Steps between C-alpha positions, in 0.01 A plus 500: 500500500649216297570176684837351399425142599827350371725786603690438823512839670730358769768453231465855377862592568618228261269605217629708212328828421483720196571865573249713310666808351202649315131444439345597168235772542149371444609135519339230712778531756465879517125481546548244778734734687831318455792741536864529391715359777256219576639148478302225328518168686241277337242475224195274544660305787828456313824659622670681213870485418499711181275679254439169321315378808307827515392469136418130529302500823315825424360367172156457660189714518531522879844593627595517868825675589683485831699818557744601772493873572757574767414265786142457383356218288219605268291289265340635183224340295504598132266409216658510155391456142680245287840638398475802728829590666534558874708812440788415734868566434776348712855594588628170358340237276613235749419535869708221653827627354601749237609237247605133487876453467675289238683185613713467183852627432494544122837622375326743264270637773507878477481536878814290543674721243438823688792701627518648851313802636185481290147547632423226754200368310719422198658217697166325561459188286126472450334182378138537609224311318249759623685778319505276196121481502443864595769679299648255248830445682687191383561240773677164512243299705780366722372639831128422511348330804204259495285793610625707205414225254157466660438869444611486136262211434197607703520874439565460128818709496540529124700596306836441666838604359774242545878520452584159357841572340553132415265202527766232561471442876870447576603793281238721662618417851853589395378813322312618810776372729231333705527123547155489659324671208208280391457378145325783315313286247280316754431834667385653173288194419334527840416864433370407157274237657350771721426722202773750581647680201877545506739743333859378514841653442841358415796723587765376256867489593749410224638147544279436805140447387506581129529266201341159557383594849316803363341289228390237753364758746283669237377166365404365842322823591315495166378150587294666775323748275250658559562496877845638426404809305841640413875467525703821523860452391717750690875569461702498820619834639823519698624789709862594563465330839428155353720247681458191284596383153191599306505734204246688290414420140696641213313683225537194277366267771207734558420494129526120487267468800251733332506295182439182698215640707329670207514175304327328793239775503386413149469134602296576813288756317385226265453255788349720774382812322749710699878524487535362856873574538607865507846661497528810716589835341864482606577227245395734219689797638824310563496344153385827335183344363167675446247420770187323374157661463276494805281226348784252540465515879153342479356734767707323765521702823878487515591865447667530841724205416654695213280378215364764268617808692706629208220431253260683730736799504527506121126457442426779746741722305295441185198644678700792639623593151139539393430707813793730422375547144155595630653741752707665226191547284302645790777736618690621191584824678687308770724306262778425557345412835810513718849638477622312806745213474436170672760265649380142528681226694450126462683170534705347221244225431230741382729769361485405130122475500463835675759668276307406185177623654656831603625551144139468381388731780747767391397477134134530597531780758834672446572456870863436590562190708825365639507134601747397771569128545559424866742240631397303806813555706363368826367167371739465207480594135352159419175626652366724226125525570368848574298376795815392682690827466623653825413860573853582611650345185270710284574820691875451477490438125254781423688734729805486275324597173309797366128455559195623319230716654313194634648166606279199426554179697332158468209482742578132554821607676275613785258208491460477876198593717702794633610605147869454570780337305673180607744711702219706658528823301176678409425696180513815715850401617603468136354840408674664794836342424489569124353848547263420215133407473469122496205312346424129518369325189392156381402587146546758227157629594651590836782684320242691295322592824826656621518707183140619524513572872266217598747277682385398847839354591730799457704615801674834519811578704379619837657845472310562175183303569287794616218572263502147356249230576 
């Protein structure tokens, strides 16, 4: 039995606990007899408030775990090799609360631009430094306690992803609509002094934080290289429910911003050996510019922030074209490979890129494709990203046109743990309503899998689903 000398059992009811949902077979935890449904209270005498604590305090050869199983307290003594995982999975990454809430009221905040009657979680303004470390979420650093800062320093929580938007303190407070927001530059310098690497973003609003303010923000962040590893320049997105006086960039403004940022890239490339400041894909799409080759992203891990996603799609298509050629050579008797027609739906932002790719696909395969550009009725036509399309909007628009044999939807529309759209419709709901098979795709390789019968994401209308897997 482990002896938790510093753990006050009398205060057990006030201690957070991590609910264990699964235990990896053959892992240390499995061999010790820890079970799903157990609740982890402490590791090596330390109460745990999230999986960061679990990882930090279990980084020893001898690991003692205090578990609550029903009304029983059980201690487990584990011996681990360096780098060996415990094998525990939890219901939430954070045990004390699901996620830390934002204390800002940014006028461009997507949550504040939501209309009524959406999924409840879409109204949660998250701003949790722990999710920044664990998952790359961008946070403002306006709501950290002394204890939070202690954890960042002493647990080495690096890298962090920080929404700066503008470095001028007064302008930033106004931009965040938070008079108590601390000065971001001293915060970043403190992190730099602790050896924390930082990726930053600037969401740019015309006539608010562009022009000289943008130039100053990038320059002052560059002064903290290499602690500040990158600056993502992001165009603002506004829904039809936006209540303030902001506007999006025109195509000309997007092109001018691209020219400015790409000129800075050449300067920083010579100075730092990397481009340092990166425009997100939307600037290229809005201004109808070709996205750069993947090398120009300098291996920065910023894909989820909209950098390099289009280039990744196009480069993957190059590989798929070779795969199709090999398939054609290996199966000449099966060519043409499919006489079905495909209907693909996407948002307006990605439509031109996808249309050109589908033209190539048709020339290469002979397969007929029909691209339908979806309007975002619920959020407003200014929101043109495929990932923000509403299921009901898509069903209404596809329901009024002739469809192909298979309907192909962006998988990112259903990028939720429950695989549902923003308005809680599942792919199966879509197949049932459209009375057509529905497949989810990210890439042209996924489209090819639909053609060759290898798609793992296809859903058939329930009345015709028998016999399909």
